ROPAKOL-982068 format. One record per residue (C-alpha): residue number from 1; x, y, z. Coordinates in nm, 4 decimals, padded with zeros to 6 digits. Layout:
REM ROPAKOL-982068
+-----+----------+----------+----------+
!   n !       px !       py !       pz !
+-----+----------+----------+----------+
! NUM !        X !        Y !        Z !
...
+-----+----------+----------+----------+
//
This chain:
REM ROPAKOL-982068
+-----+----------+----------+----------+
!   n !       px !       py !       pz !
+-----+----------+----------+----------+
!   1 !  00.0000 !  00.0000 !  00.0000 !
!   2 !  00.1231 !  00.3428 ! -00.0816 !
!   3 !  00.2209 !  00.5345 !  00.2299 !
!   4 !  00.2140 !  00.2344 !  00.4640 !
!   5 !  00.5128 !  00.2201 !  00.6895 !
!   6 !  00.5838 ! -00.1039 !  00.8686 !
!   7 !  00.8996 ! -00.1707 !  01.0635 !
!   8 !  01.0127 ! -00.3310 !  01.3840 !
!   9 !  01.1761 ! -00.1478 !  01.6689 !
!  10 !  01.4802 ! -00.2588 !  01.8597 !
!  11 !  01.2521 ! -00.3414 !  02.1533 !
!  12 !  01.1622 ! -00.7120 !  02.1263 !
!  13 !  00.8046 ! -00.7947 !  02.0241 !
!  14 !  00.7078 ! -00.4421 !  01.9116 !
!  15 !  00.6035 ! -00.3559 !  01.5595 !
!  16 !  00.5335 ! -00.0027 !  01.4423 !
!  17 !  00.2631 !  00.0469 !  01.1773 !
!  18 !  00.1953 !  00.4009 !  01.0575 !
!  19 !  00.3091 !  00.5416 !  01.3862 !
!  20 !  00.1194 !  00.2928 !  01.6039 !
!  21 !  00.3156 !  00.0645 !  01.8325 !
!  22 !  00.1702 ! -00.2874 !  01.8277 !
!  23 !  00.2818 ! -00.5599 !  02.0650 !
!  24 !  00.3312 ! -00.9134 !  01.9437 !
!  25 !  00.0253 ! -01.0210 !  02.1493 !
!  26 ! -00.1913 ! -00.7602 !  01.9748 !
!  27 ! -00.0697 ! -00.8699 !  01.6331 !
!  28 ! -00.1409 ! -01.2378 !  01.7131 !
!  29 ! -00.4909 ! -01.1461 !  01.8380 !
!  30 ! -00.5619 ! -00.9422 !  01.5234 !
!  31 ! -00.4412 ! -01.2272 !  01.3022 !
!  32 ! -00.6610 ! -01.4755 !  01.4931 !
!  33 ! -00.9658 ! -01.2507 !  01.4504 !
!  34 ! -00.8905 ! -01.2084 !  01.0818 !
!  35 ! -00.8506 ! -01.5843 !  01.0356 !
!  36 ! -01.1803 ! -01.6513 !  01.2175 !
!  37 ! -01.3592 ! -01.3947 !  01.0024 !
!  38 ! -01.2191 ! -01.5477 !  00.6854 !
!  39 ! -01.3098 ! -01.9009 !  00.8042 !
!  40 ! -01.6738 ! -01.7988 !  00.8528 !
!  41 ! -01.8274 ! -01.8810 !  00.5171 !
!  42 ! -02.1936 ! -01.8199 !  00.5924 !
!  43 ! -02.2763 ! -02.1675 !  00.4654 !
!  44 ! -02.6007 ! -02.3243 !  00.5851 !
!  45 ! -02.6063 ! -02.6571 !  00.7683 !
!  46 ! -02.9624 ! -02.8024 !  00.7916 !
!  47 ! -03.0547 ! -02.8776 !  01.1524 !
!  48 ! -03.4213 ! -02.9705 !  01.1247 !
!  49 ! -03.7533 ! -02.8440 !  00.9995 !
!  50 ! -04.1112 ! -02.7822 !  01.1100 !
!  51 ! -04.3934 ! -02.8227 !  00.8557 !
!  52 ! -04.7621 ! -02.7458 !  00.8438 !
!  53 ! -04.9955 ! -03.0198 !  00.9651 !
!  54 ! -05.1842 ! -03.0425 !  00.6342 !
!  55 ! -04.8768 ! -03.0777 !  00.4145 !
!  56 ! -04.5421 ! -03.2296 !  00.5096 !
!  57 ! -04.3933 ! -03.3694 !  00.1854 !
!  58 ! -04.0363 ! -03.3677 !  00.3198 !
!  59 ! -04.1271 ! -03.5547 !  00.6385 !
!  60 ! -04.0199 ! -03.2922 !  00.8921 !
!  61 ! -04.0048 ! -03.4418 !  01.2423 !
!  62 ! -04.2265 ! -03.1641 !  01.3820 !
!  63 ! -04.5482 ! -03.0102 !  01.2543 !
!  64 ! -04.7433 ! -02.7065 !  01.3664 !
!  65 ! -05.0995 ! -02.5906 !  01.3127 !
!  66 ! -05.1289 ! -02.2680 !  01.1133 !
!  67 ! -04.8042 ! -02.3118 !  00.9233 !
!  68 ! -04.9376 ! -02.3867 !  00.5741 !
!  69 ! -04.8105 ! -02.1320 !  00.3233 !
!  70 ! -04.5440 ! -01.9699 !  00.5457 !
!  71 ! -04.4698 ! -01.6265 !  00.4094 !
!  72 ! -04.2687 ! -01.4282 !  00.6643 !
!  73 ! -04.0827 ! -01.4863 !  00.9877 !
!  74 ! -03.9884 ! -01.2574 !  01.2779 !
!  75 ! -03.7613 ! -01.3242 !  01.5743 !
!  76 ! -03.8087 ! -01.1381 !  01.9015 !
!  77 ! -03.5187 ! -00.9184 !  02.0132 !
!  78 ! -03.4598 ! -01.1395 !  02.3177 !
!  79 ! -03.4305 ! -01.4398 !  02.0821 !
!  80 ! -03.6829 ! -01.6461 !  02.2817 !
!  81 ! -03.9731 ! -01.6395 !  02.0339 !
!  82 ! -04.0184 ! -01.6815 !  01.6592 !
!  83 ! -04.3380 ! -01.5848 !  01.4770 !
!  84 ! -04.4416 ! -01.7073 !  01.1318 !
!  85 ! -04.7253 ! -01.5843 !  00.9115 !
!  86 ! -04.9015 ! -01.8840 !  00.7547 !
!  87 ! -05.0867 ! -01.7354 !  00.4585 !
!  88 ! -05.2810 ! -02.0481 !  00.3566 !
!  89 ! -05.4008 ! -02.0997 !  00.7142 !
!  90 ! -05.4646 ! -01.7272 !  00.7783 !
!  91 ! -05.2645 ! -01.7649 !  01.0980 !
!  92 ! -04.9702 ! -01.6466 !  01.3040 !
!  93 ! -04.7722 ! -01.9338 !  01.4575 !
!  94 ! -04.5570 ! -01.8875 !  01.7666 !
!  95 ! -04.2468 ! -02.0949 !  01.8403 !
!  96 ! -04.0313 ! -02.1074 !  02.1500 !
!  97 ! -03.6680 ! -02.0741 !  02.0446 !
!  98 ! -03.3833 ! -02.2435 !  02.2300 !
!  99 ! -03.1241 ! -01.9685 !  02.2723 !
! 100 ! -02.8350 ! -02.2160 !  02.2723 !
! 101 ! -02.9225 ! -02.4438 !  01.9811 !
! 102 ! -03.1735 ! -02.2282 !  01.7905 !
! 103 ! -03.4176 ! -02.5218 !  01.7905 !
! 104 ! -03.7853 ! -02.4304 !  01.7520 !
! 105 ! -04.0760 ! -02.5777 !  01.9473 !
! 106 ! -04.4305 ! -02.4962 !  01.8266 !
! 107 ! -04.6281 ! -02.3037 !  02.0890 !
! 108 ! -04.9702 ! -02.2411 !  01.9374 !
! 109 ! -05.1292 ! -02.0323 !  01.6679 !
! 110 ! -05.3841 ! -01.7539 !  01.6264 !
! 111 ! -05.6019 ! -01.7600 !  01.3135 !
! 112 ! -05.8712 ! -01.5568 !  01.1446 !
! 113 ! -06.2117 ! -01.6491 !  01.2982 !
! 114 ! -06.3768 ! -01.6853 !  00.9560 !
! 115 ! -06.0902 ! -01.8699 !  00.7831 !
! 116 ! -05.9264 ! -02.1147 !  01.0276 !
! 117 ! -05.8623 ! -02.4406 !  00.8358 !
! 118 ! -05.6184 ! -02.5860 !  01.0913 !
! 119 ! -05.8446 ! -02.5115 !  01.3876 !
! 120 ! -05.6147 ! -02.2835 !  01.5863 !
! 121 ! -05.7547 ! -02.2476 !  01.9397 !
! 122 ! -05.7153 ! -01.8686 !  01.9459 !
! 123 ! -05.8626 ! -01.6400 !  01.6807 !
! 124 ! -05.8309 ! -01.2718 !  01.5923 !
! 125 ! -06.0207 ! -01.0781 !  01.3268 !
! 126 ! -05.8138 ! -00.9350 !  01.0424 !
! 127 ! -05.5822 ! -01.2318 !  00.9795 !
! 128 ! -05.7326 ! -01.3634 !  00.6544 !
! 129 ! -05.4362 ! -01.4471 !  00.4283 !
! 130 ! -05.1862 ! -01.3349 !  00.6949 !
! 131 ! -04.8666 ! -01.2607 !  00.5104 !
! 132 ! -04.6382 ! -01.0385 !  00.7172 !
! 133 ! -04.5423 ! -01.0478 !  01.0823 !
! 134 ! -04.2990 ! -00.8323 !  01.2820 !
! 135 ! -04.2059 ! -00.7660 !  01.6431 !
! 136 ! -04.1879 ! -00.4115 !  01.7818 !
! 137 ! -03.8399 ! -00.2852 !  01.8741 !
! 138 ! -03.9221 ! -00.2898 !  02.2472 !
! 139 ! -04.0553 ! -00.6465 !  02.2157 !
! 140 ! -04.3948 ! -00.5726 !  02.3704 !
! 141 ! -04.6025 ! -00.6032 !  02.0532 !
! 142 ! -04.6354 ! -00.8233 !  01.7466 !
! 143 ! -04.7962 ! -00.6886 !  01.4289 !
! 144 ! -04.9429 ! -00.8955 !  01.1483 !
! 145 ! -05.0903 ! -00.8026 !  00.8109 !
! 146 ! -05.4004 ! -00.9858 !  00.6912 !
! 147 ! -05.4007 ! -00.9214 !  00.3157 !
! 148 ! -05.7439 ! -01.0821 !  00.2642 !
! 149 ! -05.8975 ! -00.8540 !  00.5279 !
! 150 ! -05.6960 ! -00.5444 !  00.4306 !
! 151 ! -05.6000 ! -00.5203 !  00.7971 !
! 152 ! -05.3127 ! -00.4919 !  01.0391 !
! 153 ! -05.3540 ! -00.6819 !  01.3645 !
! 154 ! -05.1864 ! -00.5860 !  01.6927 !
! 155 ! -05.0944 ! -00.8489 !  01.9506 !
! 156 ! -04.9683 ! -00.7723 !  02.3007 !
! 157 ! -04.6630 ! -00.9797 !  02.3847 !
! 158 ! -04.6102 ! -01.1009 !  02.7401 !
! 159 ! -04.2424 ! -01.0651 !  02.8305 !
+-----+----------+----------+----------+
//
């Protein structure tokens, strides 16, 4: 690089880079961080799946009511809950999320009272063809869009 000055000083274990004195320990730590960043490829390793109860062509080990036609997913800021909009079931499905492994456990669904093909126990008007779900920044609310009802539905979230 043009203008980069790198040289060692007489003092053992010190390297000077553009006027900064770097110890050998700092250089090793920076190299380790760089190597770890380069080793992280972003590749995906499948660790399981959850399918809708009406259709499970891949044989996922778990199924959940309300999950047919999943369209969007939202994860709570605390990482403990995951919400999925199931468009075909007009439902929002809640999962408990294991913070260590990331594993999901179905924990119920809320569906449109008029269109509830999977028979979710809870219902809320405005969820027909639910297609988007998000969690508020403070984590106290969940919002869902019911495209078939031209509505946005607000859910309180118990923390």
